[in-house]
DOLUM-717792 format. One record per residue (C-alpha): chain; x, y, z; residue in one letter. Coordinates in steps of 0.2 Angstrom, whole numbers, plus 5000, padded with zeros to 4 digits. Example, Ala and Ser with C-alpha at 12.3 -4.5 7.8 and 13.67 -1.06 7.14 Angstrom:
BEGIN
<'A', <5062, 4978, 5039>, 'A'>;
<'A', <5068, 4995, 5036>, 'S'>;
***
This chain:
BEGIN
<'A', <4999, 5000, 4998>, 'X'>;
<'A', <5014, 5010, 5004>, 'X'>;
<'A', <5020, 5009, 4988>, 'X'>;
<'A', <5002, 5013, 4978>, 'X'>;
<'A', <5003, 5029, 4989>, 'X'>;
<'A', <5021, 5034, 4982>, 'X'>;
<'A', <5016, 5031, 4963>, 'X'>;
<'A', <4999, 5039, 4967>, 'X'>;
<'A', <5007, 5056, 4974>, 'X'>;
<'A', <5022, 5051, 4960>, 'X'>;
<'A', <5020, 5072, 4950>, 'X'>;
<'A', <5024, 5060, 4935>, 'X'>;
<'A', <5011, 5044, 4938>, 'X'>;
<'A', <4996, 5061, 4939>, 'X'>;
<'A', <4999, 5069, 4925>, 'X'>;
<'A', <5001, 5055, 4913>, 'X'>;
<'A', <4986, 5047, 4921>, 'X'>;
<'A', <4975, 5064, 4916>, 'X'>;
<'A', <4983, 5065, 4899>, 'X'>;
<'A', <4978, 5046, 4897>, 'X'>;
<'A', <4960, 5050, 4899>, 'X'>;
<'A', <4963, 5067, 4889>, 'X'>;
<'A', <4971, 5054, 4873>, 'X'>;
<'A', <4957, 5040, 4875>, 'X'>;
<'A', <4942, 5052, 4877>, 'X'>;
<'A', <4952, 5064, 4862>, 'X'>;
<'A', <4957, 5048, 4850>, 'X'>;
<'A', <4940, 5035, 4852>, 'X'>;
<'A', <4929, 5048, 4842>, 'X'>;
<'A', <4942, 5046, 4825>, 'X'>;
<'A', <4944, 5029, 4829>, 'X'>;
<'A', <4922, 5030, 4829>, 'X'>;
<'A', <4920, 5037, 4815>, 'X'>;
<'A', <4933, 5027, 4805>, 'X'>;
<'A', <4921, 5013, 4799>, 'X'>;
<'A', <4910, 5026, 4794>, 'X'>;
<'A', <4921, 5035, 4782>, 'X'>;
<'A', <4927, 5016, 4778>, 'X'>;
<'A', <4912, 5015, 4771>, 'X'>;
<'A', <4908, 5032, 4765>, 'X'>;
<'A', <4925, 5036, 4757>, 'X'>;
<'A', <4931, 5024, 4742>, 'X'>;
<'A', <4947, 5018, 4748>, 'X'>;
<'A', <4956, 5027, 4734>, 'X'>;
<'A', <4945, 5046, 4743>, 'X'>;
<'A', <4953, 5039, 4760>, 'X'>;
<'A', <4967, 5035, 4751>, 'X'>;
<'A', <4969, 5057, 4745>, 'X'>;
<'A', <4961, 5061, 4759>, 'X'>;
<'A', <4978, 5052, 4770>, 'X'>;
<'A', <4990, 5064, 4761>, 'X'>;
<'A', <4981, 5078, 4766>, 'X'>;
<'A', <4982, 5077, 4782>, 'X'>;
<'A', <5001, 5068, 4779>, 'X'>;
<'A', <5007, 5087, 4770>, 'X'>;
<'A', <4998, 5096, 4785>, 'X'>;
<'A', <5012, 5086, 4794>, 'X'>;
<'A', <5025, 5089, 4783>, 'X'>;
<'A', <5021, 5107, 4782>, 'X'>;
<'A', <5021, 5111, 4800>, 'X'>;
<'A', <5038, 5113, 4803>, 'X'>;
<'A', <5041, 5123, 4789>, 'X'>;
<'A', <5025, 5135, 4797>, 'X'>;
<'A', <5028, 5131, 4814>, 'X'>;
<'A', <5047, 5133, 4816>, 'X'>;
<'A', <5044, 5122, 4832>, 'X'>;
<'A', <5042, 5135, 4840>, 'X'>;
<'A', <5030, 5130, 4853>, 'X'>;
<'A', <5045, 5119, 4859>, 'X'>;
<'A', <5057, 5137, 4859>, 'X'>;
<'A', <5043, 5143, 4872>, 'X'>;
<'A', <5040, 5129, 4885>, 'X'>;
<'A', <5059, 5127, 4887>, 'X'>;
<'A', <5058, 5146, 4889>, 'X'>;
<'A', <5047, 5143, 4905>, 'X'>;
<'A', <5058, 5135, 4912>, 'X'>;
<'A', <5072, 5148, 4912>, 'X'>;
<'A', <5073, 5168, 4914>, 'X'>;
<'A', <5086, 5181, 4905>, 'X'>;
<'A', <5080, 5197, 4897>, 'X'>;
<'A', <5066, 5196, 4887>, 'X'>;
<'A', <5051, 5193, 4895>, 'X'>;
<'A', <5038, 5176, 4890>, 'X'>;
<'A', <5023, 5190, 4883>, 'X'>;
<'A', <5039, 5196, 4872>, 'X'>;
<'A', <5042, 5179, 4866>, 'X'>;
<'A', <5026, 5171, 4862>, 'X'>;
<'A', <5023, 5185, 4854>, 'X'>;
<'A', <5037, 5186, 4842>, 'X'>;
<'A', <5033, 5170, 4840>, 'X'>;
<'A', <5016, 5171, 4833>, 'X'>;
<'A', <5020, 5184, 4823>, 'X'>;
<'A', <5034, 5172, 4814>, 'X'>;
<'A', <5021, 5160, 4810>, 'X'>;
<'A', <5007, 5172, 4801>, 'X'>;
<'A', <5024, 5178, 4793>, 'X'>;
<'A', <5029, 5158, 4787>, 'X'>;
<'A', <5013, 5158, 4783>, 'X'>;
<'A', <5008, 5171, 4772>, 'X'>;
<'A', <5025, 5167, 4760>, 'X'>;
<'A', <5019, 5146, 4762>, 'X'>;
<'A', <5002, 5151, 4753>, 'X'>;
<'A', <5007, 5165, 4742>, 'X'>;
<'A', <5020, 5153, 4732>, 'X'>;
<'A', <5007, 5137, 4734>, 'X'>;
<'A', <4993, 5148, 4730>, 'X'>;
<'A', <5005, 5153, 4711>, 'X'>;
<'A', <5008, 5136, 4707>, 'X'>;
<'A', <4998, 5129, 4695>, 'X'>;
<'A', <4987, 5116, 4699>, 'X'>;
<'A', <4990, 5103, 4686>, 'X'>;
<'A', <5007, 5100, 4692>, 'X'>;
<'A', <5004, 5099, 4712>, 'X'>;
<'A', <4988, 5087, 4706>, 'X'>;
<'A', <5003, 5075, 4698>, 'X'>;
<'A', <5019, 5078, 4706>, 'X'>;
<'A', <5009, 5074, 4723>, 'X'>;
<'A', <4993, 5063, 4717>, 'X'>;
<'A', <4981, 5079, 4727>, 'X'>;
<'A', <4969, 5091, 4725>, 'X'>;
<'A', <4977, 5109, 4725>, 'X'>;
<'A', <4963, 5115, 4736>, 'X'>;
<'A', <4969, 5102, 4748>, 'X'>;
<'A', <4986, 5110, 4752>, 'X'>;
<'A', <4981, 5127, 4751>, 'X'>;
<'A', <4967, 5119, 4764>, 'X'>;
<'A', <4982, 5108, 4771>, 'X'>;
<'A', <4992, 5126, 4775>, 'X'>;
<'A', <4978, 5135, 4786>, 'X'>;
<'A', <4977, 5120, 4797>, 'X'>;
<'A', <4996, 5120, 4801>, 'X'>;
<'A', <4996, 5137, 4804>, 'X'>;
<'A', <4981, 5134, 4818>, 'X'>;
<'A', <4989, 5119, 4823>, 'X'>;
<'A', <5006, 5130, 4828>, 'X'>;
<'A', <4998, 5143, 4837>, 'X'>;
<'A', <4988, 5129, 4846>, 'X'>;
<'A', <5005, 5119, 4850>, 'X'>;
<'A', <5010, 5136, 4859>, 'X'>;
<'A', <4997, 5136, 4872>, 'X'>;
<'A', <4993, 5119, 4877>, 'X'>;
<'A', <5015, 5118, 4878>, 'X'>;
<'A', <5011, 5132, 4890>, 'X'>;
<'A', <4996, 5126, 4898>, 'X'>;
<'A', <5005, 5107, 4902>, 'X'>;
<'A', <5022, 5116, 4909>, 'X'>;
<'A', <5008, 5122, 4923>, 'X'>;
<'A', <5000, 5107, 4925>, 'X'>;
<'A', <4983, 5114, 4920>, 'X'>;
<'A', <4973, 5096, 4914>, 'X'>;
<'A', <4958, 5103, 4913>, 'X'>;
<'A', <4958, 5119, 4899>, 'X'>;
<'A', <4970, 5108, 4892>, 'X'>;
<'A', <4957, 5095, 4892>, 'X'>;
<'A', <4944, 5107, 4886>, 'X'>;
<'A', <4954, 5112, 4872>, 'X'>;
<'A', <4959, 5097, 4867>, 'X'>;
<'A', <4945, 5087, 4865>, 'X'>;
<'A', <4935, 5100, 4862>, 'X'>;
<'A', <4940, 5102, 4846>, 'X'>;
<'A', <4939, 5083, 4841>, 'X'>;
<'A', <4920, 5082, 4849>, 'X'>;
<'A', <4916, 5098, 4838>, 'X'>;
<'A', <4921, 5090, 4821>, 'X'>;
<'A', <4916, 5073, 4828>, 'X'>;
<'A', <4897, 5079, 4827>, 'X'>;
<'A', <4900, 5089, 4809>, 'X'>;
<'A', <4906, 5072, 4804>, 'X'>;
<'A', <4893, 5064, 4810>, 'X'>;
<'A', <4881, 5077, 4807>, 'X'>;
<'A', <4884, 5075, 4786>, 'X'>;
<'A', <4886, 5057, 4788>, 'X'>;
<'A', <4868, 5054, 4795>, 'X'>;
<'A', <4863, 5066, 4782>, 'X'>;
<'A', <4868, 5059, 4768>, 'X'>;
<'A', <4882, 5074, 4765>, 'X'>;
<'A', <4900, 5065, 4768>, 'X'>;
<'A', <4910, 5066, 4754>, 'X'>;
<'A', <4929, 5069, 4755>, 'X'>;
<'A', <4928, 5088, 4752>, 'X'>;
<'A', <4913, 5091, 4764>, 'X'>;
<'A', <4924, 5082, 4779>, 'X'>;
<'A', <4940, 5094, 4772>, 'X'>;
<'A', <4930, 5108, 4773>, 'X'>;
<'A', <4924, 5101, 4790>, 'X'>;
<'A', <4942, 5103, 4798>, 'X'>;
<'A', <4944, 5118, 4790>, 'X'>;
<'A', <4934, 5127, 4802>, 'X'>;
<'A', <4937, 5115, 4814>, 'X'>;
<'A', <4954, 5120, 4817>, 'X'>;
<'A', <4952, 5141, 4813>, 'X'>;
<'A', <4937, 5141, 4827>, 'X'>;
<'A', <4950, 5132, 4839>, 'X'>;
<'A', <4966, 5144, 4833>, 'X'>;
<'A', <4957, 5156, 4835>, 'X'>;
<'A', <4954, 5152, 4855>, 'X'>;
<'A', <4971, 5151, 4855>, 'X'>;
<'A', <4972, 5168, 4851>, 'X'>;
<'A', <4963, 5175, 4863>, 'X'>;
<'A', <4968, 5162, 4876>, 'X'>;
<'A', <4988, 5170, 4875>, 'X'>;
<'A', <4983, 5189, 4872>, 'X'>;
<'A', <4969, 5189, 4887>, 'X'>;
<'A', <4984, 5179, 4901>, 'X'>;
<'A', <5003, 5184, 4894>, 'X'>;
<'A', <4996, 5200, 4884>, 'X'>;
<'A', <5005, 5196, 4862>, 'X'>;
<'A', <5006, 5211, 4855>, 'X'>;
<'A', <5015, 5215, 4841>, 'X'>;
<'A', <5034, 5215, 4842>, 'X'>;
<'A', <5050, 5211, 4834>, 'X'>;
<'A', <5066, 5210, 4837>, 'X'>;
<'A', <5083, 5203, 4831>, 'X'>;
<'A', <5090, 5197, 4843>, 'X'>;
<'A', <5077, 5188, 4850>, 'X'>;
<'A', <5075, 5180, 4835>, 'X'>;
<'A', <5091, 5174, 4831>, 'X'>;
<'A', <5090, 5164, 4847>, 'X'>;
<'A', <5076, 5157, 4842>, 'X'>;
<'A', <5081, 5151, 4825>, 'X'>;
<'A', <5100, 5144, 4833>, 'X'>;
<'A', <5088, 5135, 4845>, 'X'>;
<'A', <5072, 5129, 4831>, 'X'>;
<'A', <5080, 5126, 4819>, 'X'>;
<'A', <5091, 5108, 4821>, 'X'>;
<'A', <5071, 5105, 4828>, 'X'>;
<'A', <5064, 5112, 4813>, 'X'>;
<'A', <5075, 5100, 4799>, 'X'>;
<'A', <5075, 5087, 4812>, 'X'>;
<'A', <5054, 5086, 4813>, 'X'>;
<'A', <5055, 5086, 4798>, 'X'>;
<'A', <5066, 5075, 4790>, 'X'>;
<'A', <5055, 5063, 4803>, 'X'>;
<'A', <5039, 5069, 4796>, 'X'>;
<'A', <5046, 5066, 4776>, 'X'>;
<'A', <5053, 5047, 4781>, 'X'>;
<'A', <5036, 5041, 4792>, 'X'>;
<'A', <5025, 5049, 4778>, 'X'>;
<'A', <5034, 5050, 4762>, 'X'>;
<'A', <5027, 5033, 4758>, 'X'>;
<'A', <5009, 5036, 4758>, 'X'>;
<'A', <5016, 5049, 4744>, 'X'>;
<'A', <5028, 5036, 4735>, 'X'>;
<'A', <5013, 5021, 4738>, 'X'>;
<'A', <5002, 5034, 4726>, 'X'>;
<'A', <5016, 5036, 4714>, 'X'>;
<'A', <5024, 5017, 4712>, 'X'>;
<'A', <5006, 5010, 4717>, 'X'>;
<'A', <4989, 5020, 4717>, 'X'>;
<'A', <4977, 5031, 4729>, 'X'>;
<'A', <4970, 5012, 4735>, 'X'>;
<'A', <4985, 5005, 4743>, 'X'>;
<'A', <4989, 5022, 4750>, 'X'>;
<'A', <4970, 5020, 4760>, 'X'>;
<'A', <4975, 5002, 4766>, 'X'>;
<'A', <4993, 5007, 4774>, 'X'>;
<'A', <4983, 5025, 4779>, 'X'>;
<'A', <4967, 5013, 4789>, 'X'>;
<'A', <4979, 5001, 4795>, 'X'>;
<'A', <4991, 5011, 4801>, 'X'>;
<'A', <4975, 5024, 4808>, 'X'>;
<'A', <4970, 5009, 4816>, 'X'>;
<'A', <4990, 5004, 4828>, 'X'>;
<'A', <4990, 5023, 4830>, 'X'>;
<'A', <4977, 5020, 4842>, 'X'>;
<'A', <4990, 5013, 4851>, 'X'>;
<'A', <4997, 5030, 4851>, 'X'>;
<'A', <4985, 5036, 4866>, 'X'>;
<'A', <4997, 5031, 4877>, 'X'>;
<'A', <5013, 5035, 4870>, 'X'>;
<'A', <5007, 5054, 4870>, 'X'>;
<'A', <4997, 5054, 4885>, 'X'>;
<'A', <5016, 5050, 4891>, 'X'>;
<'A', <5027, 5061, 4883>, 'X'>;
<'A', <5013, 5075, 4882>, 'X'>;
<'A', <5017, 5072, 4902>, 'X'>;
<'A', <5035, 5064, 4902>, 'X'>;
<'A', <5042, 5082, 4892>, 'X'>;
<'A', <5042, 5093, 4907>, 'X'>;
<'A', <5044, 5081, 4920>, 'X'>;
<'A', <5061, 5079, 4913>, 'X'>;
<'A', <5065, 5095, 4907>, 'X'>;
<'A', <5062, 5098, 4927>, 'X'>;
<'A', <5073, 5085, 4933>, 'X'>;
<'A', <5087, 5084, 4923>, 'X'>;
<'A', <5089, 5104, 4930>, 'X'>;
<'A', <5093, 5097, 4944>, 'X'>;
<'A', <5103, 5085, 4939>, 'X'>;
<'A', <5097, 5066, 4947>, 'X'>;
<'A', <5106, 5054, 4944>, 'X'>;
<'A', <5106, 5045, 4928>, 'X'>;
<'A', <5101, 5028, 4935>, 'X'>;
<'A', <5085, 5037, 4940>, 'X'>;
<'A', <5080, 5042, 4922>, 'X'>;
<'A', <5084, 5025, 4915>, 'X'>;
<'A', <5075, 5015, 4929>, 'X'>;
<'A', <5057, 5028, 4923>, 'X'>;
<'A', <5064, 5024, 4906>, 'X'>;
<'A', <5063, 5004, 4907>, 'X'>;
<'A', <5048, 5005, 4915>, 'X'>;
<'A', <5040, 5015, 4902>, 'X'>;
<'A', <5045, 5002, 4891>, 'X'>;
<'A', <5042, 4987, 4897>, 'X'>;
<'A', <5021, 4991, 4897>, 'X'>;
<'A', <5021, 4998, 4881>, 'X'>;
<'A', <5029, 4982, 4874>, 'X'>;
<'A', <5014, 4970, 4882>, 'X'>;
<'A', <5001, 4984, 4877>, 'X'>;
<'A', <5006, 4985, 4861>, 'X'>;
<'A', <5005, 4963, 4860>, 'X'>;
<'A', <4989, 4965, 4867>, 'X'>;
<'A', <4984, 4975, 4855>, 'X'>;
<'A', <4989, 4966, 4841>, 'X'>;
<'A', <4981, 4950, 4846>, 'X'>;
<'A', <4964, 4962, 4844>, 'X'>;
<'A', <4971, 4968, 4828>, 'X'>;
<'A', <4972, 4952, 4823>, 'X'>;
<'A', <4954, 4947, 4826>, 'X'>;
<'A', <4943, 4961, 4826>, 'X'>;
<'A', <4953, 4972, 4809>, 'X'>;
<'A', <4938, 4967, 4798>, 'X'>;
<'A', <4923, 4971, 4808>, 'X'>;
<'A', <4933, 4987, 4810>, 'X'>;
<'A', <4938, 4994, 4798>, 'X'>;
<'A', <4926, 4982, 4784>, 'X'>;
<'A', <4932, 4966, 4770>, 'X'>;
<'A', <4935, 4979, 4759>, 'X'>;
<'A', <4949, 4987, 4766>, 'X'>;
<'A', <4956, 4969, 4772>, 'X'>;
<'A', <4972, 4973, 4764>, 'X'>;
<'A', <4979, 4983, 4775>, 'X'>;
<'A', <4980, 4966, 4788>, 'X'>;
<'A', <4998, 4963, 4788>, 'X'>;
<'A', <5004, 4974, 4788>, 'X'>;
<'A', <4999, 4979, 4808>, 'X'>;
<'A', <5013, 4969, 4815>, 'X'>;
<'A', <5028, 4978, 4806>, 'X'>;
<'A', <5018, 4998, 4808>, 'X'>;
<'A', <5014, 4991, 4829>, 'X'>;
<'A', <5034, 4986, 4832>, 'X'>;
<'A', <5038, 5003, 4822>, 'X'>;
<'A', <5024, 5013, 4835>, 'X'>;
<'A', <5035, 5005, 4849>, 'X'>;
<'A', <5050, 5014, 4844>, 'X'>;
<'A', <5044, 5028, 4842>, 'X'>;
<'A', <5037, 5028, 4858>, 'X'>;
<'A', <5056, 5025, 4862>, 'X'>;
<'A', <5065, 5039, 4852>, 'X'>;
<'A', <5052, 5052, 4862>, 'X'>;
<'A', <5060, 5045, 4881>, 'X'>;
<'A', <5075, 5051, 4873>, 'X'>;
<'A', <5078, 5063, 4860>, 'X'>;
<'A', <5068, 5077, 4874>, 'X'>;
<'A', <5085, 5072, 4885>, 'X'>;
<'A', <5093, 5081, 4869>, 'X'>;
<'A', <5084, 5095, 4863>, 'X'>;
<'A', <5086, 5101, 4886>, 'X'>;
<'A', <5104, 5098, 4882>, 'X'>;
<'A', <5105, 5108, 4864>, 'X'>;
<'A', <5110, 5093, 4850>, 'X'>;
<'A', <5096, 5097, 4843>, 'X'>;
<'A', <5111, 5094, 4827>, 'X'>;
<'A', <5114, 5075, 4833>, 'X'>;
<'A', <5095, 5074, 4832>, 'X'>;
<'A', <5095, 5080, 4813>, 'X'>;
<'A', <5107, 5072, 4809>, 'X'>;
<'A', <5101, 5056, 4817>, 'X'>;
<'A', <5086, 5060, 4804>, 'X'>;
<'A', <5095, 5064, 4789>, 'X'>;
<'A', <5105, 5047, 4790>, 'X'>;
<'A', <5083, 5039, 4790>, 'X'>;
<'A', <5075, 5047, 4779>, 'X'>;
<'A', <5090, 5042, 4767>, 'X'>;
<'A', <5087, 5025, 4773>, 'X'>;
<'A', <5069, 5024, 4770>, 'X'>;
<'A', <5065, 5035, 4751>, 'X'>;
<'A', <5080, 5025, 4744>, 'X'>;
<'A', <5071, 5010, 4753>, 'X'>;
<'A', <5055, 5015, 4745>, 'X'>;
<'A', <5057, 5019, 4729>, 'X'>;
<'A', <5069, 5004, 4728>, 'X'>;
<'A', <5058, 4991, 4733>, 'X'>;
<'A', <5040, 4993, 4733>, 'X'>;
<'A', <5036, 4991, 4716>, 'X'>;
<'A', <5041, 4974, 4716>, 'X'>;
<'A', <5034, 4970, 4733>, 'X'>;
<'A', <5020, 4981, 4739>, 'X'>;
<'A', <5013, 4990, 4750>, 'X'>;
<'A', <5023, 4978, 4766>, 'X'>;
<'A', <5038, 4981, 4761>, 'X'>;
<'A', <5032, 4999, 4766>, 'X'>;
<'A', <5028, 4994, 4782>, 'X'>;
<'A', <5045, 4984, 4786>, 'X'>;
<'A', <5053, 5000, 4781>, 'X'>;
<'A', <5043, 5012, 4796>, 'X'>;
<'A', <5048, 4995, 4810>, 'X'>;
<'A', <5063, 4997, 4801>, 'X'>;
<'A', <5068, 5015, 4803>, 'X'>;
<'A', <5059, 5019, 4818>, 'X'>;
<'A', <5072, 5004, 4824>, 'X'>;
<'A', <5086, 5015, 4818>, 'X'>;
<'A', <5082, 5029, 4824>, 'X'>;
<'A', <5077, 5025, 4843>, 'X'>;
<'A', <5092, 5017, 4844>, 'X'>;
<'A', <5101, 5029, 4839>, 'X'>;
<'A', <5094, 5042, 4850>, 'X'>;
<'A', <5095, 5031, 4866>, 'X'>;
<'A', <5115, 5029, 4861>, 'X'>;
<'A', <5117, 5046, 4861>, 'X'>;
<'A', <5107, 5053, 4877>, 'X'>;
<'A', <5115, 5041, 4889>, 'X'>;
<'A', <5128, 5047, 4886>, 'X'>;
<'A', <5123, 5066, 4888>, 'X'>;
<'A', <5117, 5059, 4906>, 'X'>;
<'A', <5129, 5049, 4910>, 'X'>;
<'A', <5143, 5068, 4910>, 'X'>;
<'A', <5129, 5076, 4915>, 'X'>;
<'A', <5124, 5071, 4930>, 'X'>;
<'A', <5134, 5071, 4950>, 'X'>;
<'A', <5138, 5054, 4950>, 'X'>;
<'A', <5149, 5054, 4934>, 'X'>;
<'A', <5158, 5072, 4941>, 'X'>;
***
């Protein structure tokens, strides 16, 4: 009982539990929607919807510039610039980059985009709007994580998902659900909550139009390696969809994306843990805790998630066709590889935060470059001959490689930095 009481009082356990509940509720709605989407959209349409979502993720580091990470890191440090000035400049940079990228895409020929990326130009423009809103949301929600303000965090995160969920349900029952209407609803939802985030930041931190060249340099020196790292990570995680569309067809993208969507349910707990892990490990690293303490927590987390992965694999082995329907059954053979890759993604998160805190961001960038090159070259070389299953295998191997590189680098850092080894 004493051990249980101590466990329940542990800040990492408590916040992980809260974020787990939030993410379970948040992820439940898209999971419920998946059977509706697979029964309404053709594999080809679902494949293009997946490319639209992938575009949003790839654009995020280009518009967001990982400034939310800078804001979170600086919540625990003080210098001559106020926190309000850092937030204000972050938002200003986001708006400028949004305008530049939106302008460039607007003038590009529609046919060129469609032939090159197998996606409508209108969908790319929509993804740019969503990316800006996501970046603003990330700034505000990372601050809430640092403040352990789980109430407001949960209201915003779950509220956004709930609005999208109810809107799609209405379209479905009114028989108005199409690929275009689905994307319109998503844009409207993100715009609504993006405006809310701006208002909250304005009210709480008195944000204003602010520019300072020195602060801009400080931000970019921290963020640019992370931008490159995030961009490369998204490329290697999401480029397989574009390569599948180019080398095979959008229908194959649909099969792959549905399997990936089901596997991503396992990320509910992983994302929840990482949400509380980042501020927790930042605080512990600031206190220079011993290396053995950090490694012990990481080991327990890995064992727990491996167990969950095995249970979920058994569940999907029997329940795949009942969830998504017979026409997407080709995706079932991908599940085991995508699950293993997802587990190694958690290991990467456990260690990449340590590198970010110690400002070893270029190491992350180099690791991502190696893995991205491996992923793209492998997919282009093998996918036409072996089909979509080889993409799932490459995804798995890529995360194993990236997690391993990050693990050894982070262990070396914390061994050198902790007082026990001085």
